[in-house]
Backbone as numpy.savetxt, mean C-alpha at the origin, in Angstrom:
# Nx Ny Nz CAx CAy CAz Cx Cy Cz
-3.31 -20.19 1.63 -3.07 -19.25 0.68 -1.82 -18.87 0.59
-1.60 -18.38 -1.09 -0.23 -18.27 -1.74 0.50 -16.92 -1.23
1.25 -16.37 -0.95 1.93 -15.09 -1.50 1.88 -14.94 -2.16
1.98 -13.32 -2.37 1.88 -12.55 -3.71 2.78 -11.79 -3.81
3.10 -11.89 -5.30 3.73 -11.34 -6.49 4.29 -10.72 -7.06
3.96 -9.55 -7.43 4.47 -8.53 -8.80 5.33 -8.08 -9.34
5.90 -8.44 -10.02 7.69 -7.91 -9.77 7.40 -6.76 -10.42
8.48 -5.16 -10.51 8.33 -4.12 -11.43 8.59 -4.37 -12.60
8.39 -3.12 -12.82 8.52 -2.64 -14.29 8.58 -0.88 -13.99
9.04 -0.69 -15.76 9.42 0.55 -16.03 7.81 1.69 -15.56
6.59 0.43 -15.30 5.57 1.68 -15.19 4.76 1.13 -14.07
5.44 0.21 -13.95 4.33 -0.66 -12.41 5.18 -0.75 -11.07
5.16 -0.77 -10.22 5.35 -1.23 -8.99 6.37 -2.35 -8.43
6.29 -2.74 -8.00 6.65 -4.32 -7.12 5.74 -4.71 -6.23
5.31 -5.72 -5.87 4.55 -5.96 -4.81 4.57 -7.01 -4.41
4.64 -7.00 -3.58 4.73 -7.54 -2.11 3.92 -8.56 -0.77
3.32 -9.08 -0.89 2.42 -9.65 -0.15 2.78 -11.27 0.22
2.69 -11.01 1.93 3.61 -13.20 2.43 2.20 -13.21 3.44
1.19 -13.99 2.60 -0.02 -14.87 3.11 0.53 -15.02 5.05
1.23 -15.07 5.42 1.99 -15.99 6.81 1.58 -15.45 8.16
2.92 -14.06 7.26 2.92 -12.59 8.26 2.13 -12.06 8.04
1.29 -11.73 7.07 0.73 -10.22 6.92 1.13 -9.24 6.62
2.30 -9.22 6.20 3.53 -8.24 5.50 2.61 -7.99 3.59
2.80 -6.96 3.38 2.11 -6.28 2.33 3.60 -5.35 2.23
4.05 -5.29 0.67 5.12 -3.91 0.29 4.63 -3.37 -1.34
4.42 -2.09 -1.18 4.47 -1.81 -2.85 5.26 -0.88 -2.78
6.52 -1.22 -3.41 7.34 0.34 -4.41 7.49 0.12 -5.53
8.05 2.03 -5.87 8.58 1.91 -7.36 7.86 3.02 -7.83
7.49 2.99 -9.21 6.97 4.26 -9.60 5.30 3.55 -10.42
4.06 3.58 -10.18 3.27 3.40 -11.27 2.67 4.13 -12.11
2.66 3.58 -12.61 2.13 4.13 -14.30 1.34 3.59 -15.02
0.39 2.83 -14.51 -0.24 1.28 -15.63 -0.93 2.62 -16.70
-1.18 1.58 -17.59 -1.74 2.25 -18.81 -3.29 1.73 -17.72
-3.36 0.93 -16.85 -4.58 0.41 -16.59 -5.00 -0.07 -15.50
-5.15 1.37 -14.05 -4.18 0.62 -12.46 -5.25 -0.42 -11.94
-7.25 -0.46 -12.07 -8.15 -0.91 -12.58 -7.58 -2.57 -12.19
-7.37 -2.81 -13.53 -6.77 -4.04 -14.15 -5.64 -4.93 -13.94
-4.42 -3.24 -13.10 -2.82 -3.88 -13.24 -3.66 -4.28 -11.67
-3.79 -3.54 -10.56 -4.19 -3.74 -8.89 -5.07 -4.99 -9.12
-6.26 -5.25 -9.55 -7.46 -5.98 -9.91 -7.07 -7.41 -8.62
-5.82 -8.06 -8.91 -5.16 -9.06 -8.23 -4.72 -8.98 -6.97
-3.58 -8.13 -6.87 -3.25 -7.25 -5.43 -4.90 -6.92 -4.52
-5.38 -6.78 -5.63 -7.01 -5.95 -4.29 -7.52 -7.24 -3.93
-8.07 -8.93 -4.85 -8.19 -10.15 -4.61 -7.43 -10.70 -3.56
-6.01 -10.73 -3.99 -5.11 -10.76 -2.66 -5.50 -10.02 -1.46
-5.76 -9.20 -1.05 -5.83 -8.38 0.44 -7.12 -8.74 0.62
-7.70 -9.17 0.49 -9.71 -9.71 0.87 -9.51 -10.50 1.29
-8.88 -11.22 0.57 -8.51 -12.76 1.13 -7.89 -13.13 2.24
-6.95 -11.72 2.55 -6.26 -12.21 3.75 -6.88 -11.02 4.68
-7.25 -10.30 4.57 -8.09 -9.74 5.21 -9.69 -10.77 6.05
-9.76 -11.30 5.07 -11.25 -12.60 5.66 -10.61 -13.76 6.40
-8.93 -13.53 6.33 -8.39 -14.79 6.97 -8.81 -14.06 8.36
-7.74 -15.52 8.95 -7.45 -15.79 10.82 -6.37 -14.95 10.94
-5.91 -14.57 10.16 -4.46 -13.66 10.29 -4.88 -12.40 11.29
-4.29 -12.41 11.71 -4.47 -10.79 13.77 -3.60 -9.88 13.02
-2.95 -9.75 11.72 -2.12 -8.60 12.14 -1.40 -8.41 10.59
-1.29 -7.37 10.10 -1.14 -7.02 8.58 -0.71 -5.41 8.88
0.62 -5.95 8.71 2.10 -4.54 8.45 1.85 -4.41 6.67
1.91 -3.15 6.32 1.89 -2.88 4.75 2.46 -1.23 4.87
3.83 -1.30 3.87 4.63 -0.52 3.47 4.66 0.03 1.38
4.46 1.63 1.68 4.00 2.20 1.01 5.49 3.30 -0.04
5.89 2.85 -0.74 6.91 3.07 -0.46 7.32 3.64 -2.00
6.69 4.88 -2.85 6.03 5.00 -4.19 6.90 6.17 -4.40
7.52 5.92 -5.31 8.11 7.46 -6.17 7.81 8.45 -6.63
6.25 7.84 -7.16 5.71 8.61 -7.83 4.59 7.40 -8.66
3.27 8.42 -8.69 2.37 7.22 -9.09 1.63 8.48 -10.03
0.53 8.13 -11.05 -0.82 8.62 -11.50 -2.12 8.95 -11.06
-2.25 9.80 -11.13 -3.95 9.84 -10.62 -4.67 8.25 -10.74
-4.69 7.77 -11.40 -5.46 6.13 -11.47 -5.00 5.67 -10.57
-3.51 5.35 -10.60 -3.19 5.05 -9.19 -3.23 5.26 -7.70
-3.54 7.11 -7.65 -3.60 7.60 -6.20 -5.66 7.30 -5.65
-6.69 6.58 -6.65 -7.69 6.35 -6.52 -7.67 4.60 -5.46
-6.36 3.82 -6.12 -6.65 2.80 -6.32 -6.46 2.52 -4.59
-4.92 3.71 -4.66 -4.82 3.24 -3.00 -4.89 4.50 -1.81
-5.85 4.52 -2.30 -7.10 5.30 -1.28 -7.40 4.27 -0.84
-8.45 3.98 -1.67 -9.41 2.15 -1.13 -8.36 1.16 -0.86
-6.84 0.89 -1.15 -6.64 0.39 -0.43 -6.14 0.81 1.40
-6.50 2.14 1.31 -5.90 2.53 2.56 -7.19 2.15 3.51
-8.45 2.49 2.61 -9.80 2.11 3.34 -9.94 1.19 3.53
-10.09 0.55 2.87 -9.45 -1.15 3.52 -10.04 -1.50 4.41
-8.35 -1.34 4.73 -7.32 -1.52 5.42 -7.70 -1.08 6.72
-7.99 0.65 6.97 -8.96 0.92 8.47 -10.39 0.31 8.61
-10.98 -0.12 7.78 -12.09 -0.47 8.78 -12.44 -1.93 8.63
-10.48 -2.66 8.99 -9.76 -3.43 8.89 -10.19 -3.71 10.15
-9.31 -1.99 10.57 -8.76 -2.52 11.80 -9.65 -2.74 13.16
-11.05 -3.11 12.99 -10.91 -3.26 14.06 -10.76 -4.20 14.79
-10.74 -4.96 13.75 -11.18 -6.78 13.92 -9.23 -7.27 13.96
-8.83 -6.68 13.35 -6.98 -6.59 13.28 -6.44 -5.45 13.29
-4.91 -6.32 14.12 -3.84 -5.30 14.09 -3.26 -5.12 12.87
-3.31 -3.39 12.27 -3.31 -3.05 10.97 -2.22 -2.08 11.61
-1.14 -2.16 10.19 -0.16 -0.68 10.83 -0.06 -0.58 9.20
0.32 0.56 8.97 0.86 1.45 7.36 1.92 2.43 7.48
2.57 1.74 7.04 3.96 3.19 6.58 4.14 3.82 5.97
3.12 5.04 4.96 4.23 5.48 3.93 5.45 5.76 4.03
6.27 5.11 3.54 7.81 5.95 3.24 8.00 6.47 1.90
8.65 8.51 2.39 9.56 9.51 0.71 10.33 9.66 1.38
11.04 9.84 0.10 12.42 10.33 0.36 12.18 11.44 1.10
12.99 12.27 1.71 13.11 13.17 2.64 12.90 14.81 1.99
13.68 14.64 0.69 13.47 15.65 -0.38 11.91 15.58 -1.28
11.21 14.43 -1.60 10.49 14.29 -1.65 9.18 15.18 -1.78
8.97 16.56 -1.54 8.00 17.00 -0.89 6.34 16.97 -1.22
6.03 16.39 -2.87 4.62 15.90 -2.74 4.22 14.63 -2.53
5.57 13.94 -2.62 5.14 12.74 -1.96 4.88 12.55 0.29
5.54 13.07 0.77 5.32 13.61 1.87 4.52 14.45 2.43
3.92 15.44 1.09 2.76 16.02 1.51 1.15 14.98 1.15
1.72 13.87 0.10 0.72 12.81 0.38 0.50 11.77 1.27
1.58 11.80 2.23 1.60 10.63 3.28 0.80 11.60 3.69
0.94 12.96 4.16 0.04 13.40 5.40 -1.56 13.83 4.88
-1.59 13.75 3.45 -3.27 13.45 3.60 -3.81 12.57 3.70
-3.01 11.75 3.53 -3.42 9.81 4.04 -3.86 9.85 5.67
-3.01 10.64 6.18 -2.23 10.47 7.58 -3.63 10.76 8.39
-3.54 12.31 7.41 -4.69 13.77 8.22 -6.97 11.59 7.71
-6.50 11.71 7.20 -7.69 11.03 6.13 -7.64 9.18 7.65
-7.03 8.61 7.62 -6.37 7.26 8.33 -6.31 7.42 10.39
-5.22 8.75 10.19 -5.33 8.62 12.02 -4.26 8.01 11.94
-4.45 7.19 13.82 -3.55 6.32 13.55 -2.53 5.21 13.31
-3.27 4.05 12.46 -2.51 3.28 12.01 -1.94 3.49 11.45
-1.99 4.77 10.27 -0.86 5.55 9.64 0.88 6.16 9.97
1.82 5.78 9.53 3.10 6.23 10.11 3.60 6.83 8.53
4.22 8.26 8.88 5.31 8.19 8.52 6.69 8.24 8.55
7.42 8.03 7.34 8.76 7.54 7.33 9.83 8.28 6.54
10.36 8.72 6.96 11.60 9.38 5.61 12.37 8.52 5.62
13.77 9.02 4.38 14.22 8.18 4.15 15.53 9.02 3.66
17.33 8.61 3.43 17.46 9.71 3.08 17.86 9.29 2.09
18.81 10.44 1.00 18.88 9.33 0.08 20.28 9.09 0.06
């Protein structure tokens, strides 16, 4: 299986996924015209990784801003990872700037939904 990479644009985040280590990182801004179309290749890659024999997935979400359509996609990704946590060692980090109250709140909402697989991490500017 190949690694996944999608370079950032002014409207889409950088997405990287390493097939041999299970490391995933989504960072930047997410305002695609059609979020489902943009994220579909990554979603397919993620499902392949989860069906593979890799035992550990470490996902980092470091978004500065995202639109409503992306929000639904992120919930789907988080639930997919959570559903796989019975069979794989899954960890999710939601990273946000320490002064970004909106992203902190979103992270807390995800933590309430997913529990122990998600950790919140602040970064200083």
